[in-house]
VOGU-3710 file (C-alpha; in Angstrom, 3 decimals, decimal comma):
1> mshltknrsr> -1,798/-31,838/-40,902  -3,758/-31,343/-44,146  -4,260/-28,007/-45,848  -7,951/-28,054/-44,860  -7,093/-28,766/-41,248  -4,565/-25,915/-41,221  -7,109/-23,456/-42,566  -9,682/-24,674/-40,071  -7,205/-24,142/-37,242  -6,415/-20,665/-38,497
11> mrlfsgafim> -10,121/-19,829/-38,727  -10,699/-20,962/-35,156  -7,745/-18,937/-33,942  -8,964/-15,922/-35,889  -12,493/-16,314/-34,490  -11,181/-16,543/-30,940  -8,948/-13,514/-31,402  -11,794/-11,521/-32,944  -14,112/-12,348/-30,027  -11,411/-11,299/-27,546
21> lvlalafnil> -10,850/-8,069/-29,465  -14,556/-7,213/-29,463  -14,989/-8,053/-25,765  -11,875/-6,113/-24,726  -12,904/-3,038/-26,732  -16,485/-3,276/-25,428  -15,198/-3,460/-21,855  -12,889/-0,507/-22,504  -15,689/1,536/-24,074  -18,043/0,737/-21,182
31> ltsatlekly> -15,623/2,089/-18,592  -14,520/5,028/-20,738  -18,063/6,164/-21,506  -18,948/6,164/-17,804  -15,885/8,316/-17,154  -16,479/10,790/-19,976  -20,196/11,217/-19,366  -19,650/12,505/-15,851  -16,882/14,819/-17,036  -19,065/16,304/-19,751
41> vetfisknnv> -21,908/16,814/-17,281  -19,517/18,597/-14,924  -18,409/20,980/-17,671  -22,006/21,898/-18,518  -22,833/22,437/-14,849  -19,726/24,595/-14,417  -20,724/26,786/-17,386  -24,293/27,227/-16,144  -23,064/27,954/-12,629  -21,452/31,178/-13,901
51> vakdlqrnle> -24,806/32,603/-14,969  -26,561/31,330/-11,842  -23,926/33,001/-9,612  -24,335/36,294/-11,492  -28,126/36,170/-11,101  -27,683/35,361/-7,407  -25,369/38,352/-6,960  -27,737/40,709/-8,797  -30,670/39,644/-6,628  -28,697/40,035/-3,402
61> talrfgkrfd> -27,503/43,489/-4,513  -31,060/44,585/-5,306  -32,349/43,304/-1,965  -29,532/45,105/-0,182  -30,732/48,398/-1,743  -34,299/47,955/-0,517  -36,171/45,892/-3,115  -38,679/43,318/-1,857  -38,524/39,774/-3,090  -42,291/39,308/-3,355
71> kfigmdklil> -42,689/42,555/-5,342  -39,466/42,609/-7,353  -39,795/45,068/-10,248  -37,470/44,097/-13,092  -37,215/40,409/-12,183  -38,441/39,327/-15,614  -35,619/41,285/-17,254  -32,979/39,669/-15,013  -34,352/36,199/-15,713  -34,518/36,883/-19,465
81> eahqhltpkq> -30,879/38,051/-19,548  -29,796/34,989/-17,564  -31,759/32,675/-19,864  -30,159/34,248/-22,938  -26,690/33,643/-21,527  -27,610/30,040/-20,679  -29,105/29,288/-24,100  -26,676/27,296/-26,262  -25,563/28,604/-29,631  -27,613/25,925/-31,376
91> keagdpdtdk> -30,840/27,385/-30,043  -29,921/30,887/-31,048  -29,274/29,582/-34,549  -32,601/27,759/-34,533  -31,284/24,200/-34,411  -34,382/22,027/-34,898  -32,920/19,178/-32,861  -32,675/21,245/-29,702  -35,598/21,697/-27,333  -36,188/25,414/-26,811
101> ddivvyitdp> -37,353/24,825/-23,232  -34,396/22,592/-22,349  -33,086/25,249/-19,921  -35,409/26,811/-17,332  -34,637/29,439/-14,684  -36,608/29,284/-11,430  -36,704/31,758/-8,544  -38,325/30,055/-5,563  -38,967/30,835/-1,923  -37,232/28,721/0,758
111> dgdvvyssra> -40,141/26,238/0,698  -39,608/25,486/-3,001  -42,630/27,421/-4,352  -41,878/28,939/-7,769  -42,375/32,724/-7,590  -40,691/33,741/-10,868  -39,544/31,688/-13,841  -38,481/31,867/-17,475  -41,350/29,433/-18,120  -44,499/31,321/-17,075
121> qvvgtklpes> -46,748/28,264/-16,720  -44,755/26,831/-13,795  -45,144/29,933/-11,595  -47,118/28,936/-8,496  -46,034/25,304/-8,623  -43,603/23,634/-6,238  -40,231/22,091/-7,145  -39,676/18,429/-6,146  -38,357/18,075/-2,617  -35,307/16,148/-3,754
131> vrlpmvkdpq> -34,008/19,093/-5,818  -34,359/21,749/-3,101  -31,414/23,035/-1,116  -30,509/20,669/1,745  -29,865/22,136/5,166  -26,509/22,281/6,931  -27,329/22,964/10,581  -30,960/24,009/10,968  -34,007/24,569/8,714  -32,826/28,120/7,975
141> tpveyhcveh> -29,219/27,354/6,954  -28,953/25,861/3,449  -25,841/24,672/1,655  -24,144/27,253/-0,578  -24,328/25,072/-3,685  -26,416/22,098/-4,682  -26,671/20,148/-7,934  -28,753/17,018/-8,362  -30,260/14,968/-11,196  -34,009/14,278/-11,010
151> egvyylslpv> -35,983/12,404/-13,670  -33,508/13,197/-16,430  -33,125/16,894/-15,510  -30,183/18,512/-13,685  -31,085/21,146/-11,074  -28,416/23,660/-10,028  -29,477/25,682/-6,956  -27,919/28,634/-5,112  -29,349/30,418/-2,037  -30,213/34,152/-2,143
161> keggarkwva> -29,549/35,880/1,188  -30,678/39,298/2,398  -28,987/41,967/4,498  -26,184/41,786/7,018  -27,868/38,930/8,843  -27,663/36,912/5,619  -31,218/35,644/5,974  -32,177/33,058/3,368  -35,096/34,530/1,395  -35,017/32,837/-2,024
171> tvtvafgqeq> -33,300/30,255/-4,224  -31,961/30,571/-7,760  -32,406/27,275/-9,617  -31,239/26,550/-13,146  -32,650/23,360/-14,646  -31,358/21,819/-17,841  -32,125/18,476/-19,421  -29,741/15,737/-20,429  -30,251/16,501/-24,109  -27,186/18,767/-24,266
181> vkallraiam> -24,951/16,074/-22,824  -26,579/13,316/-24,878  -26,202/15,334/-28,082  -22,496/15,773/-27,382  -22,049/12,116/-26,465  -23,884/11,084/-29,638  -21,535/13,206/-31,712  -18,508/11,661/-30,010  -20,057/8,183/-30,328  -20,394/8,689/-34,087
191> knknlialvl> -16,723/9,592/-34,289  -15,950/6,619/-32,036  -17,892/4,298/-34,369  -15,704/5,315/-37,255  -12,581/4,892/-35,156  -13,740/1,549/-33,761  -14,470/0,319/-37,272  -11,016/1,443/-38,389  -9,383/-0,195/-35,358  -11,328/-3,430/-35,868
201> fsamgllvif> -10,501/-3,724/-39,557  -6,852/-2,812/-38,942  -6,559/-5,353/-36,129  -8,308/-7,996/-38,211  -5,890/-7,340/-41,062  -2,916/-7,742/-38,749  -4,401/-10,958/-37,367  -4,872/-12,373/-40,874  -1,286/-11,488/-41,834  0,059/-13,059/-38,646
211> lrsltlgpni> -1,986/-16,258/-38,902  -1,020/-16,778/-42,570  2,627/-16,540/-41,571  2,154/-19,014/-38,720  3,588/-22,483/-39,382  1,141/-25,254/-38,490  2,713/-28,483/-39,655  2,257/-32,142/-38,768  4,014/-33,861/-35,877  4,607/-30,669/-33,853
221> sekslgrikf> 7,063/-31,281/-31,049  6,493/-30,087/-27,496  9,163/-27,423/-27,930  7,668/-26,191/-31,206  4,216/-26,144/-29,638  5,535/-23,912/-26,864  7,037/-21,488/-29,393  3,794/-21,379/-31,380  1,753/-20,670/-28,237  4,163/-17,887/-27,287
231> kisaaffiii> 3,954/-16,329/-30,762  0,172/-16,495/-30,789  -0,256/-15,061/-27,278  2,330/-12,295/-27,914  0,758/-11,325/-31,253  -2,788/-11,297/-29,854  -1,637/-9,300/-26,836  0,192/-6,646/-28,882  -2,568/-6,226/-31,475  -5,412/-5,925/-28,950
241> claqislnlf> -3,415/-3,622/-26,649  -2,617/-1,306/-29,583  -6,320/-1,225/-30,464  -7,274/-0,194/-26,933  -4,491/2,406/-26,692  -5,678/3,984/-29,951  -9,212/4,248/-28,606  -8,080/5,796/-25,305  -5,851/8,366/-27,028  -8,718/9,417/-29,290
251> nlfefrvhfl> -11,093/9,934/-26,336  -8,437/11,906/-24,474  -7,940/14,196/-27,481  -11,714/14,650/-27,892  -12,105/15,647/-24,254  -9,252/18,142/-24,542  -10,986/19,831/-27,489  -14,335/19,843/-25,691  -12,944/21,096/-22,391  -11,070/23,967/-24,027
261> dvstqksvvm> -14,203/24,876/-26,011  -16,450/24,825/-22,919  -13,893/26,799/-20,886  -13,761/29,383/-23,668  -17,561/29,572/-23,820  -17,691/29,983/-20,057  -15,111/32,760/-20,232  -17,097/34,493/-22,971  -20,212/34,413/-20,784  -18,224/35,781/-17,840
271> skllkqdiey> -16,722/38,519/-19,974  -20,156/39,555/-21,281  -21,567/39,719/-17,763  -18,616/41,754/-16,505  -18,707/43,984/-19,596  -22,406/44,627/-19,020  -21,840/45,665/-15,382  -18,799/47,852/-16,139  -20,427/49,642/-19,074  -23,483/50,323/-16,887
281> llakglnirr> -21,223/52,098/-14,376  -19,412/53,987/-17,138  -22,750/55,146/-18,582  -23,626/56,578/-15,167  -20,571/58,844/-15,321  -17,964/56,881/-13,395  -14,383/56,970/-14,666  -12,825/53,622/-15,527  -9,973/54,492/-13,154  -12,404/55,014/-10,255
291> likmdqrlad> -14,264/51,718/-10,094  -14,329/50,980/-6,369  -13,480/47,394/-5,343  -13,338/46,243/-8,954  -10,268/44,142/-8,162  -12,296/42,395/-5,443  -15,108/41,745/-7,932  -12,637/40,143/-10,351  -11,170/38,035/-7,543  -14,660/36,799/-6,600
301> viavspeleg> -15,210/35,629/-10,178  -11,894/33,743/-10,221  -12,622/32,153/-6,844  -15,560/30,223/-8,305  -13,857/29,531/-11,653  -10,789/27,287/-11,229  -10,229/27,171/-15,005  -9,309/30,889/-15,015  -5,749/32,064/-14,522  -6,602/35,747/-14,137
311> itisdhkgrp> -8,657/38,733/-15,290  -7,305/42,111/-16,376  -9,061/45,443/-16,990  -6,918/47,968/-18,877  -7,511/51,488/-20,196  -7,865/52,412/-23,873  -4,059/52,558/-24,216  -3,627/49,008/-22,887  -2,289/49,975/-19,455  -3,546/47,557/-16,750
321> lyiatkhvmr> -5,813/49,099/-14,120  -7,206/46,114/-12,220  -5,734/42,617/-12,051  -6,878/39,533/-10,180  -5,226/36,102/-10,254  -5,673/32,916/-8,272  -3,334/34,249/-5,576  -3,451/38,053/-5,561  -5,565/41,037/-6,614  -4,325/44,534/-7,361
331> nlttpekned> -5,787/47,978/-8,034  -3,132/49,568/-10,284  -4,815/52,915/-10,891  -1,791/54,801/-9,512  1,800/54,411/-10,799  3,233/53,458/-7,422  0,858/50,458/-7,268  1,923/49,040/-10,600  4,295/46,754/-8,756  3,471/44,412/-5,957
341> qdgerlslhd> 5,066/44,321/-2,534  8,102/42,422/-3,789  8,708/44,831/-6,656  7,640/42,343/-9,317  5,223/43,469/-12,017  2,002/41,510/-12,110  1,591/40,060/-15,585  -0,455/37,385/-17,313  0,563/35,607/-20,507  -1,635/35,968/-23,572
351> ypgytvtqnl> -1,460/32,419/-24,948  -3,204/31,990/-28,338  -6,549/30,297/-27,800  -6,408/30,813/-24,029  -7,612/34,431/-23,780  -10,984/36,136/-24,235  -11,077/39,920/-24,795  -13,989/42,344/-24,681  -13,840/46,067/-25,549  -15,398/48,365/-22,932
361> fntrktetgt> -17,354/51,358/-24,252  -18,589/54,483/-22,508  -22,079/55,277/-23,896  -22,700/58,348/-21,697  -22,135/60,895/-24,495  -22,706/58,907/-27,714  -25,013/56,030/-28,518  -22,252/53,889/-30,014  -19,864/54,877/-27,237  -16,178/55,605/-27,102
371> lagkltihls> -13,533/53,022/-26,304  -12,818/53,228/-22,573  -10,733/50,113/-22,061  -10,460/46,360/-22,471  -11,438/43,349/-20,388  -9,204/40,290/-20,803  -9,856/36,851/-19,289  -6,938/34,396/-19,208  -7,608/30,650/-19,165  -5,350/28,494/-17,001
381> kdflfnklke> -3,171/26,125/-18,990  -2,119/24,461/-15,726  -5,732/23,687/-14,833  -6,342/22,221/-18,274  -3,170/20,153/-18,005  -4,137/18,852/-14,549  -7,605/17,980/-15,801  -6,130/16,115/-18,756  -3,688/14,366/-16,427  -6,620/13,228/-14,296
391> ialdsitvlv> -8,409/11,895/-17,372  -5,197/10,280/-18,605  -4,855/8,425/-15,284  -8,419/7,195/-15,636  -7,657/6,136/-19,204  -4,531/4,257/-18,103  -6,536/2,558/-15,354  -9,172/1,553/-17,870  -6,439/0,248/-20,170  -4,808/-1,811/-17,403
401> isifffvell> -8,145/-3,257/-16,316  -9,004/-4,069/-19,926  -5,633/-5,779/-20,388  -6,149/-7,923/-17,275  -9,616/-8,774/-18,557  -8,175/-9,643/-21,948  -5,398/-11,785/-20,427  -7,992/-13,950/-18,694  -9,716/-14,411/-22,053  -6,353/-15,195/-23,627
411> ilelqlidrq> -5,840/-17,999/-21,128  -9,037/-19,615/-22,366  -7,826/-19,192/-25,937  -4,484/-20,837/-25,106  -6,321/-23,833/-23,677  -8,171/-24,078/-26,980  -4,852/-23,835/-28,838  -3,478/-26,714/-26,754  -6,372/-28,919/-27,783  -6,486/-27,828/-31,420
421> iagetrahkk> -2,815/-27,900/-32,340  -1,852/-30,840/-30,159  -4,709/-32,847/-31,695  -6,381/-34,006/-28,487  -9,081/-36,611/-28,691  -12,783/-35,855/-28,482  -13,035/-37,655/-25,135  -10,246/-35,617/-23,662  -11,856/-32,368/-24,747  -14,831/-33,140/-22,541
431> qvhytairpv> -12,617/-33,195/-19,464  -12,266/-30,089/-17,293  -8,706/-28,959/-16,681  -7,730/-27,435/-13,351  -6,836/-24,168/-15,125  -10,566/-23,698/-15,798  -10,882/-22,303/-12,272  -8,780/-19,227/-13,108  -11,384/-17,300/-15,163  -14,055/-18,359/-12,658
441> afifffgvds> -11,986/-16,970/-9,787  -11,335/-13,811/-11,788  -15,026/-13,144/-12,416  -16,008/-14,008/-8,823  -13,503/-11,655/-7,246  -14,199/-9,012/-9,874  -17,775/-8,894/-8,587  -17,030/-9,303/-4,877  -14,185/-6,778/-4,696  -15,940/-4,127/-6,799
451> cisflplhma> -17,089/-2,592/-3,504  -13,944/-3,130/-1,444  -12,607/0,434/-1,621  -15,669/2,221/-0,214  -17,387/-0,068/2,314  -16,640/2,307/5,259  -17,608/5,331/3,148  -20,982/3,862/2,148  -21,614/2,930/5,786  -21,012/6,591/6,652
461> tlynpnhpll> -23,784/7,624/4,246  -26,209/5,266/6,053  -25,145/6,429/9,520  -27,936/8,151/11,476  -26,514/10,287/14,316  -29,955/10,520/15,936  -30,282/6,733/16,132  -26,752/5,257/16,052  -26,504/1,494/15,818  -26,105/0,064/19,344
471> glskeiimgl> -25,146/3,553/20,522  -21,719/3,239/18,889  -19,698/6,151/17,522  -19,541/6,854/13,802  -15,868/5,818/13,593  -16,541/2,346/14,970  -19,732/1,865/12,945  -17,820/2,662/9,741  -15,564/-0,322/10,458  -18,391/-2,783/11,146
481> pismqmlfts> -19,158/-3,764/7,502  -15,671/-5,174/6,959  -15,754/-6,912/10,329  -19,187/-8,413/9,694  -18,143/-9,747/6,294  -14,916/-11,222/7,659  -16,684/-12,788/10,672  -19,132/-14,734/8,530  -16,340/-15,614/6,121  -14,463/-17,238/9,014
491> isllisggwc> -17,543/-19,244/9,979  -18,238/-20,396/6,424  -14,614/-21,443/5,902  -15,064/-24,110/8,564  -18,381/-25,242/7,101  -17,095/-25,355/3,546  -14,120/-27,590/4,368  -16,243/-30,434/5,745  -18,856/-29,916/3,034  -16,236/-30,308/0,291
501> dkrgwaepfl> -14,878/-33,489/1,902  -18,312/-35,119/1,973  -20,137/-33,778/-1,087  -17,497/-32,328/-3,388  -16,643/-28,764/-4,321  -19,616/-27,953/-6,571  -22,434/-27,640/-4,001  -20,693/-25,230/-1,591  -19,303/-23,252/-4,517  -22,681/-22,695/-6,186
511> vglflsgtgf> -24,440/-22,010/-2,872  -21,687/-19,537/-1,993  -22,167/-17,711/-5,291  -25,915/-17,470/-4,654  -25,455/-16,147/-1,106  -22,828/-13,589/-2,163  -24,864/-12,365/-5,122  -28,107/-11,979/-3,158  -26,175/-10,362/-0,307  -24,914/-7,658/-2,661
521> ifawlapssl> -28,440/-7,098/-4,003  -29,708/-6,650/-0,423  -26,794/-4,277/0,292  -27,887/-2,173/-2,679  -31,434/-2,025/-1,269  -30,390/-1,568/2,400  -32,189/1,478/3,895  -30,164/1,595/7,115  -26,847/0,555/8,609  -28,394/-2,499/10,335
531> yflialglvg> -29,769/-3,957/7,097  -26,482/-3,165/5,365  -24,574/-5,180/7,999  -26,951/-8,133/7,614  -26,465/-8,038/3,842  -22,670/-8,049/4,175  -22,893/-10,956/6,610  -24,655/-12,851/3,821  -21,915/-11,811/1,393  -19,239/-13,026/3,818
541> mgyglslmaa> -20,938/-16,388/4,251  -21,091/-16,958/0,499  -17,565/-15,647/0,014  -16,079/-18,178/2,426  -18,034/-21,103/0,958  -16,995/-20,322/-2,619  -13,355/-19,568/-1,776  -12,779/-22,845/0,058  -14,750/-24,760/-2,571  -12,528/-23,314/-5,307
551> qgfiialttr> -9,511/-24,719/-3,480  -11,403/-27,997/-3,191  -11,780/-27,951/-6,997  -7,987/-27,727/-7,347  -7,445/-30,568/-4,867  -9,958/-32,755/-6,691  -8,437/-32,219/-10,151  -4,716/-32,249/-9,314  -2,123/-34,558/-7,873  0,706/-33,774/-5,504
561> knsaqgmaql> 2,943/-33,015/-8,471  0,794/-30,237/-9,922  -1,316/-29,081/-6,958  0,973/-26,083/-6,427  0,545/-25,088/-10,060  -3,214/-25,413/-9,683  -3,229/-23,186/-6,601  -1,076/-20,689/-8,441  -3,647/-20,544/-11,244  -6,446/-20,058/-8,725
571> wagvyagsic> -4,751/-17,212/-6,843  -3,623/-15,531/-10,041  -7,286/-15,324/-11,079  -8,219/-14,142/-7,589  -5,649/-11,319/-7,585  -6,460/-10,250/-11,136  -10,177/-10,137/-10,320  -9,521/-8,238/-7,101  -7,410/-5,629/-8,896  -9,827/-5,106/-11,756
581> ggatgamlad> -12,934/-5,254/-9,602  -11,601/-2,830/-6,993  -10,521/-0,242/-9,554  -13,654/-0,639/-11,676  -15,934/-0,357/-8,658  -14,130/2,763/-7,467  -14,468/4,401/-10,886  -18,145/3,465/-11,111  -18,746/4,788/-7,577  -17,307/8,127/-8,691
591> rigyapvflv> -19,852/8,211/-11,533  -23,027/6,512/-10,258  -22,622/6,527/-6,468  -21,802/3,793/-3,956  -25,107/1,875/-3,758  -25,550/0,975/-7,476  -22,102/-0,666/-7,513  -23,431/-3,316/-5,118  -26,091/-4,128/-7,712  -23,412/-4,440/-10,415
601> ggtivlllii> -21,268/-6,739/-8,243  -24,218/-8,909/-7,253  -25,336/-9,310/-10,854  -21,840/-10,425/-11,929  -21,666/-13,033/-9,151  -25,147/-14,423/-9,880  -24,406/-14,727/-13,614  -21,299/-16,722/-12,706  -23,591/-19,500/-11,400  -24,848/-20,121/-14,938
611> ytffmmnaam> -21,316/-20,181/-16,393  -20,057/-22,590/-13,715  -22,972/-24,974/-14,026  -22,793/-25,317/-17,802  -19,034/-25,027/-18,412  -17,673/-27,043/-15,453  -20,399/-29,632/-15,104  -18,041/-32,503/-15,988  -15,964/-31,798/-12,864  -18,890/-31,832/-10,414
621> appkptaqat> -18,698/-35,532/-9,570  -18,564/-36,488/-5,830  -15,036/-36,908/-4,427  -13,312/-40,263/-4,271  -11,620/-41,171/-0,958  -7,854/-41,095/-1,179  -5,165/-42,133/1,241  -3,018/-39,384/2,668  0,664/-39,890/3,160  2,251/-38,084/6,041
631> rptpteqrlp> 5,058/-35,645/5,468  8,202/-36,666/7,384  9,960/-33,932/9,322  13,274/-33,954/11,089  12,265/-31,358/13,633  9,648/-33,215/15,673  9,152/-36,707/16,987  6,582/-38,721/14,967  3,377/-39,452/16,886  1,693/-42,837/16,700
641> ssakpsvlsf> -1,028/-42,965/14,086  -3,601/-43,722/16,787  -2,717/-40,551/18,714  -4,441/-38,097/16,411  -4,321/-34,638/18,004  -7,480/-32,732/18,821  -8,279/-29,295/17,473  -7,353/-27,656/20,769  -4,023/-29,494/21,027  -3,255/-28,360/17,472
651> lfnrkiftli> -4,105/-24,721/18,176  -2,165/-24,667/21,452  0,916/-26,334/20,017  3,779/-23,959/20,775  4,753/-23,347/17,149  1,165/-23,054/15,925  0,112/-20,829/18,828  3,022/-18,410/18,381  2,443/-18,380/14,609  -1,191/-17,394/15,145
661> vfyglpwyiv> -0,805/-14,882/17,977  2,503/-13,206/17,153  2,595/-13,488/13,360  -0,749/-14,153/11,662  -3,214/-12,121/13,727  -1,069/-8,945/13,879  -0,496/-9,075/10,123  -4,202/-9,397/9,288  -5,136/-6,691/11,801  -2,702/-4,288/10,126
671> ligfmnyysp> -3,665/-5,318/6,599  -7,441/-4,982/6,977  -7,397/-2,220/9,584  -4,927/0,020/7,767  -5,513/-0,733/4,099  -9,221/-1,545/3,901  -10,500/0,626/6,757  -8,182/3,530/7,512  -6,641/4,244/4,089  -9,914/5,020/2,217
681> iylkgigasq> -11,078/7,327/5,013  -7,719/9,098/5,231  -7,319/9,506/1,467  -10,883/10,788/1,107  -10,225/13,235/3,930  -7,195/14,787/2,187  -9,094/15,201/-1,081  -8,154/12,096/-3,068  -10,797/10,973/-5,549  -12,388/7,542/-5,354
691> sdigrifmiy> -10,619/6,661/-8,616  -7,230/7,476/-7,063  -8,069/5,293/-4,063  -8,910/2,399/-6,364  -5,667/2,846/-8,301  -3,634/2,807/-5,082  -5,363/-0,404/-4,017  -4,299/-1,971/-7,335  -0,665/-1,844/-6,195  -1,306/-4,460/-3,509
701> giclmyvapy> -2,830/-6,901/-5,985  -0,119/-6,333/-8,594  2,514/-7,291/-6,003  0,689/-10,539/-5,328  0,323/-11,286/-9,042  3,843/-10,584/-10,269  6,181/-10,466/-7,256  4,759/-13,248/-5,075  5,478/-16,131/-7,512  9,199/-15,309/-7,610
711> iskiagkahd> 9,530/-14,764/-3,863  7,519/-17,900/-3,048  9,645/-19,940/-5,452  12,829/-18,875/-3,654  11,399/-19,180/-0,143  9,751/-22,532/-0,880  13,159/-24,145/-1,513  14,616/-22,871/1,774  15,037/-25,304/4,672  14,393/-22,599/7,304
721> kkrylvmgsf> 11,155/-20,967/6,216  10,734/-19,061/9,466  13,250/-16,433/8,393  10,984/-15,461/5,512  8,004/-15,172/7,839  10,023/-12,860/10,066  11,088/-10,855/7,028  7,445/-10,420/6,054  6,545/-9,181/9,535  9,371/-6,644/9,520
731> igslsianfy> 8,226/-5,325/6,136  4,665/-5,076/7,492  5,729/-3,027/10,513  7,866/-0,864/8,217  4,760/-0,061/6,149  3,004/1,444/9,190  6,145/3,270/10,310  6,556/4,730/6,832  3,065/6,225/6,963  3,626/7,648/10,451
741> ffkdfsgvvs> 6,879/9,417/9,578  6,148/10,584/6,008  2,405/11,340/5,885  3,075/15,041/6,550  5,380/15,142/3,524  2,751/13,706/1,161  -0,275/11,802/2,362  -1,008/10,127/-0,979  2,612/9,078/-1,541  3,016/7,739/2,007
751> vtvsifllgl> -0,157/5,633/1,733  0,953/4,373/-1,693  4,365/3,298/-0,360  2,768/1,695/2,715  0,359/-0,361/0,607  3,248/-1,393/-1,656  5,166/-2,590/1,420  2,089/-4,460/2,642  1,962/-6,090/-0,789  5,580/-7,208/-0,459
761> saclipvrsa> 4,822/-8,542/3,019  1,825/-10,448/1,647  4,072/-12,092/-0,973  5,557/-14,167/1,851  2,195/-15,414/3,143  2,302/-18,624/1,000  5,416/-19,584/2,960  3,192/-19,799/6,044  1,326/-22,799/4,637  4,569/-24,572/3,746
771> yvldlqitsq> 5,912/-23,841/7,247  2,792/-25,333/8,879  2,716/-28,385/6,587  6,290/-29,247/7,610  5,212/-29,615/11,254  4,598/-33,150/12,554  1,352/-32,213/14,316  -0,030/-31,018/10,989  0,659/-34,398/9,404  -1,132/-36,134/12,260
781> lgggkaigll> -4,199/-33,874/12,124  -4,348/-33,770/8,329  -2,883/-31,083/6,111  -6,158/-29,855/4,606  -7,972/-29,676/7,908  -5,030/-27,977/9,594  -4,715/-25,276/6,920  -8,481/-24,668/6,901  -8,572/-24,388/10,680  -5,587/-22,036/10,684
791> navlrlgqvt> -7,145/-19,799/8,024  -10,436/-19,657/9,932  -8,716/-18,593/13,159  -6,597/-15,992/11,387  -9,776/-14,460/9,950  -10,342/-13,100/13,447  -7,599/-10,604/12,654  -9,589/-9,397/9,668  -12,687/-9,073/11,849  -11,008/-7,133/14,652
801> gpilfgwlfi> -8,741/-4,977/12,467  -11,233/-2,215/11,544  -12,780/-2,154/15,033  -9,368/-1,968/16,721  -8,186/0,848/14,436  -11,413/2,785/15,026  -11,107/2,365/18,794  -7,448/3,443/18,805  -8,185/6,620/16,839  -11,086/7,525/19,143
811> tmgsdsgial> -9,136/7,005/22,368  -5,656/8,128/21,264  -5,993/10,037/18,001  -4,783/8,924/14,589  -1,095/9,832/15,063  -0,713/8,086/18,415  -2,786/5,140/17,210  -0,583/4,633/14,152  2,596/4,911/16,265  1,288/2,366/18,779
821> taaayllftl> 0,286/-0,007/15,978  3,748/0,078/14,400  5,477/-0,438/17,766  3,162/-3,288/18,815  3,575/-5,027/15,454  7,364/-4,863/15,735  7,231/-6,143/19,331  5,086/-9,125/18,322  7,559/-9,927/15,548  10,435/-10,010/18,057
831> ifilvg> 8,429/-12,319/20,348  7,744/-14,619/17,400  11,500/-14,803/16,715  12,331/-15,685/20,330  9,437/-17,972/21,279  8,280/-19,480/17,955
//
């Protein structure tokens, strides 16, 4: 290899690595920015909510003492004070880049008509219907809190209620534009640009150093080529992972600084509001030791401010008088009350940077006032830590997804390395290798499974109790989307098999991509549950066509010697795409809602059509007929070649029938019914975030990616494969039993363990195909047709799983339904052992 050729090889390797680095960082930044933007919006809303709650309380107090809402003297003063507390420091300092009218306070009647406002010109107008308080039970019972974004403006609304009857008479609405959030994100983006530039140049420097040290000589042996590929892949992996970790750590640190700053600002606003109220009472002649229900007032503030650990009011000598924490409140104005019921003194730690203190003055006798006491607000370090832990989990998820994404790119790079270093001919480079299906499978399942973790939850948002679909209950309707998708997948699996045999893999694959992509677009636009079901039926039809056609691609481009390796490449891409897509979709759903994720998934699948057509065009030739050799088996008598069994005789063969009824169908019912249907609903019900649900679902895919190859390798060599099928069934029933017995201990942990056990059970599924192929009746019918027919029938378990689980929980309750499921699954496993 000449010096010029070596340098050219190094340049190509460097270019490929640089492209992977840029794509991986861009993917990481895309997910991270979506995560951080929502968090920053939440912090701004939380800060503004403090002022809105105080204005709400002041209005309700005034109405309780006889003031009328339509003739409220002093309203302008209350609104002005609230607006001053809401105004950011930049505006007070006259920052020219900040819109002075960015924050507006509205006081409206229940119909949304603006009666009072900090912006005089809007009085008499009506707020948009979408931003008004939604009702809970009837037109006179609004929700207690509502925040919505409308045309680039966030509207935070709280109801104002009058008298003992708590009649809704007005609404406090604080509106603020996105400029505050955008300004903060721009500042962080500028810092990120500098960091990204530093990371890029550092990574590029490391790549240059590595590639210069890489030996690329002539006549490279196969063993040396393997070592070079390992060095290159390991170096690229380490360098790009370090770059992504650096970026994630920086964003985590930036959010910590911002969150502590916003929490401090919020505490300062709270302290000023409390100081104002207390000093008003002191100016009226009340003694600081005689403030009735002040401990209750402090507790009310803490109840709506989870970032606070406690609030203390002390006298001028520093002795605590009133204390409220997250758990207790105390009036300590007498010595005997200085200790709580257990004899322990109530105390709060004054951590540097986590406390806000205001001096309280009595201005009754002098204008400047005399020091009467101190008000101290304590920030919660535990809350900050938990918030950072939540963000860290999101960052780790983003990192894992980015690494999986990068690994798929690395596989493409390794194929390029094979051709470049091994010196393949120009003609050979035009050929499509069977490993080309792996990135295609990854992208396809990334798009399709982006919505897998919230299908029942989105169906619940479309459910209309006044006009339920077919008169069915909400629980059953929530399970219909999965069933509809699986039903049409089963149908298309049968169609795709014959289509591939006659016309090749390309046509059904491309048509399947088109149907799936358009189905997701229709799901995004679906206005009702019926249209949503139709859209998912379209998705299922395309899904089945493309999945079977992808396997047809492997069959067309491999021989018997490497077909297993080809299938392994296909399913590795499938599992990686499913993991990344499920977690990414769940995180996006947390940020942008359920419906837009369908648009994202559909767009990804439709773009894949272009990639497939241009990059795999050389492999789209019609299939050539090949002779099939039968697989001899010692267990059954060989049938004459003329006596080809029918489909019914195949399905009702004793071994096949027991495999379907007592092994395959129960496993799919439990998998889809428990994991895809019940688990998201249960986890959402106990307070788990959509991001946590997505992360738990990743466990199942990781088992299939990293555990299944080792288990399948061991089981594939065994003479008696049935024992491994039985083992898988026992593990599956154990997963349901685990949830039943341990869900009261920790719901999240029990679901996590159960899904891990289902993943281990799924690792033995490939043994099923080997078990079926060893049967004589399979050889007579044809291995491909037999496996396709078996898969199509077993899809019925995926269709009935959600419906069966929903019906069980309606008729028996969740506990009894889970217990019955575990017992029935175990019973079917025992029957399979005895009869099969």
